[in-house]
C-alpha positions in Angstrom: 2.0 14.3 3.6 3.8 13.1 6.6 7.0 11.4 5.9 7.0 10.2 9.4 3.7 8.4 8.9 4.9 7.0 5.6 8.3 5.8 7.4 6.3 4.2 10.2 4.0 2.3 7.6 7.0 1.2 5.5 9.1 0.0 8.6 6.0 -2.3 9.7 5.6 -3.9 6.3 8.1 -6.7 6.7 7.4 -10.3 5.3 3.7 -10.9 5.1 0.9 -8.3 4.3 -1.8 -10.4 5.6 -5.0 -9.8 7.9 -2.7 -9.6 11.0 -0.4 -7.2 9.5 -3.2 -5.0 8.0 -4.9 -4.6 11.4 -1.6 -3.3 12.9 -1.2 -0.8 9.9 -4.7 0.3 9.6 -4.3 3.6 11.6 -1.2 4.5 9.7 -3.1 4.0 6.3 -6.0 6.2 7.7 -3.4 8.8 8.7 -1.9 8.8 5.1 -5.3 9.6 3.6 -6.3 12.2 6.0 -3.3 14.4 4.8 -4.3 17.2 2.5 -1.9 16.7 -0.5 0.8 14.6 -1.8 1.2 11.5 -3.7 2.1 8.2 -2.1 4.8 6.1 -2.9 4.8 3.0 -0.8 8.1 0.5 -0.7 6.9 -3.3 -0.7 10.4 -4.5 -1.0 10.3 -6.4 2.3 6.8 -8.0 1.6 7.2 -11.6 0.2 3.6 -12.5 0.8 0.3 -10.8 0.4 -3.3 -12.1 0.8 -6.7 -10.7 0.2 -6.8 -8.5 3.3 -3.2 -7.0 2.1 -4.8 -6.5 -1.3 -8.1 -5.0 0.0 -5.7 -2.4 2.2 -4.0 -1.4 -0.8 -7.2 -0.9 -2.9 -8.8 1.0 0.3 -5.8 3.2 0.2 -5.7 3.7 -3.6 -9.5 4.6 -3.3 -9.1 7.0 -0.6 -6.3 8.9 -2.0 -7.9 8.8 -5.5 -11.0 10.6 -4.2 -8.5 13.4 -2.9 -6.9 13.6 -6.6 -3.7 11.8 -5.2 -1.9 9.1 -6.5 -0.6 5.9 -4.9 2.4 3.9 -6.5 4.1 0.8 -5.2 7.8 0.1 -5.5 10.0 -2.8 -5.0 7.3 -5.2 -5.5 8.5 -8.7 -6.5 7.6 -12.4 -6.3 4.1 -13.5 -5.2 3.0 -10.0 -4.2 3.9 -8.6 -7.8 2.2 -11.9 -9.4 -1.0 -11.3 -7.8 -1.3 -7.7 -8.3 -0.7 -8.4 -11.9 -3.1 -11.5 -12.0 -5.9 -9.1 -10.4 -5.0 -6.4 -12.8 -4.5 -4.0 -9.9 -1.4 -2.9 -11.8 -3.7 -1.1 -14.4 -4.9 1.5 -11.5 -2.1 1.5 -9.0 1.2 2.2 -10.8 4.0 -0.4 -10.1 7.4 1.0 -10.5 
């Protein structure tokens, strides 16, 4: 897995993970899924709001990684994003550390 790609993605995940930010990071999400191996741990500590577009992007990333026998885990999730991920039961598929 490319640490550079992951670092670029995490540096752009600040504030809101909504339709606008998803559009900006879509190429980075695609790049992460095109790697041959390695699990992905995504730090969401700087995200204080997530909407359906952000949830969709995480599910997209999870499904693409899962199809290649790779795992996605989320760290630093708090506040509204954590509440929504738990409410939607996404924490049952994607590990939240």
